C-alpha angles and dihedrals in degrees: 000000000000112000093212123087118210119211117189129203117189094173101085114142091235092053095249126131119242121202126187120198118192142159121217089213097069103017092235120149118199117191116204096194109100093214092055093043087066093042106041090168087071091055118093111247121210129208118233090253092050092048092048091049092048090047092050091048092050092048090048091047092051090046092051091047090052091049091048092050090050089049091051090048089051091049090049091050092048091047092049090049090049091050091046091051091048092050091048091050091049091049091051090049091050091049090052091049092049091048091049092047091048090052090048091049092049090050091050091048091050091050091047092051091047091050090047091053090049092050092047090049091049091048090052091051093050095047 
C-alpha cells in the first residue's frame, strides 16, 4: 500500500487543481500544484494529529470499499447460483413434462391402432 495520501482540491479560484500528498509517518506535505509550490503559505498545513486522523479515515474508507466490493461479488455469485439452480429445476421439470406427454401420445397412438384394427376387422366381416 502506498504510504502517501493524496488530497485533491478542484475549487481553486484560478480553476487549477491542487493536490497535497502527505505521509502521517514523517509529517511532510508535498504540494503538486506549481503555483502553491512557490507559495507554501497558501498551502493548507496539517497537524500530525490531523494527518493521522485523515490517514486513518482514508485507510478505513479503502478497507470498507474493499469489503463492500467483496460483499457485492458474493451477492452476485449467490444470485448467479440461484438463477442456475432455477434454470436447472425448470429444465428438469420440462423434461418430465415432455416424457409424460410422450407417454400419453404413445398410449393414444396404441389405442388408435387398436381401434383401427378393430374397425378393419369389422369391415371385413360385414363385407
